N, C-alpha and C positions, 0 to 999 in steps of 0.2 A: 573125080569122085563125087558122087551125089550124096547129099545129107539126109536122105529119107530112109526110113526103116522098111525093111522088106516085109512082105505079107506073111511069110512063114514064121518070122521072129515075132511078129505081132500076135499070131494065133497061139504060139507057144506060151507067150506071156499071159495071154488071156486064159488059157487052160490051167496054168499053174496058180495064178493069183485069185481067180474067181471063187474056188471053193473056200479059200481062206476068208474072203469077204463075207461069204454066206454062213460061216461057221457059227457066229452069234446072231441070234435072231431077235433078241429083246434086251431091254435094259435090266440091269441087276439092281438090287437095293443100294449097293455101293455107288453105282452110277448116279442113281437118284439123289443120294446124299451129297455126292460131289457137285451135282448140278445145283442143288439147294444152297450149298456153301458158296458156289460161284455166284449165284444170284445175290446172296446176302453181301458178298464181297463187292459185287458190282454196285449194289445199292449204297454201300458205305463209300465206295469210290465216287459215286455220283454225289453223295452228300458232301464229301470233301471238295469235289469240284465246285459244288454250289457255294460252299463256304469260301473257297478261293475266289469265286466270281464276286461274292459279296465283299470280300476284302478289296478286290480290285475296284469295285464300285466305290467303296469307302475311300480308297486311295485317290480315285478320280475326283471324288467330291472334295477331298482335301486339296488336291492340285487346283481345282476350280476356286476354292476359297483362297488359296495362296495367290493365285493369279488375280483374283478380284482384289485382294489386299494390295498387291503390287500396283494394280491399276489405280486404286484409291491413293496410294502413296505417291504415284507418279503425278496424279492430278493435283494432290496437295503440294508437291514440290513445284509443279508448274505455276500454281496459284501463288505460292510463296515467292518464287522467282519473279513473277510479274509484279507482285507488291513491292519487292525490293527495287526493281527497275523503276517503278513509279516513284518510289521514295527518292531514289538517286536523281531522277529528273527534277523532282521538287527541290531537292537540295541544290542542284546546279542552277535552277532558276532563281532561288533565293540568293545564292552567292553572286550570281550575275547582277541581280537587282541591287544588292548591297554594294557591290563594286561600283556600279553606275552611280548610285547615290553618293558614295564617298568621293569619287572623282569629281562629280558635279559640285559637291560642297566645297572641295578644295579649290576648284577653279573660281567659284563664286567668292569664297573667302579671300583668295589672293587678289581678285579684282577690287573687292571692297577695301582691302588693306592698302592697295597700291594707290587708290584714288586720292586719299589725303596727301600722300607723298608727291603725287603728280601736281596737285594744286600748289603745294609748298615750293616745289622745284620751279614751277612756272612763275610764281611770285618772285622767287629769288632771281630767276633769269631776267624778269622785268626790271628788278632793282639794279642788277648788274648792268643791263643795257642803259638804264638811266644814269648810273654812275659813270659809265664809259664816256658818255657825252660830257659830263662834268669834268672827268679826268682829261679828256682831250682838250677842253677849253682851258683847264689849269695849266697843262703843258704848253699850250700856245702863249698863255700869259707869261709863264716863266721864261720862255724863249725870248719874248719881246723885252722883258725886263733884263735878261742876261745880256742882251745886245747893248743896253745902255749902262749897265753896272758891271764893273770888272770883278767884284767880289762874288756876285751871284753867278757870273760866267765860270769862275774858278770852282765854285761849289758844284755847279751842274756838271762840269768836266770831271771833277773828283769822284762824284757818286755815279757818273755815267747815266744820267737821267735822260738825256736826249739822244 
């Protein structure tokens, strides 16, 4: 089946509806008033659309202001974070310097404190070495004397000196 209208049906529709289309030839007063009302309504609608456009522009401006404010806040936060990081680095450097100075002072103090003891110990060691020589000579003399005297030999044996 084909979907096109036959020519006789088209002619019949043309003959039926054409007189109805030509029945009114002009505009009536009511039509004019309706058109005027429609024009005024269209103007009011246009005004409302203009107001809506202005509101959208205001909203866009506010969004731009908010975006600008957020950008400023972001920059402020970045600057503040950078300042804080610089401050932390300064504190770390100060702490490291103080730690180095403290350890250096402790080592220096210990060395200066130990030097007098070292000199005293070396003096005592020298005296002990000197006395060992005398002690060795004294033992040799007691040994010789014990060989000649029986009382001295008994004392040396009793106290286990040799």
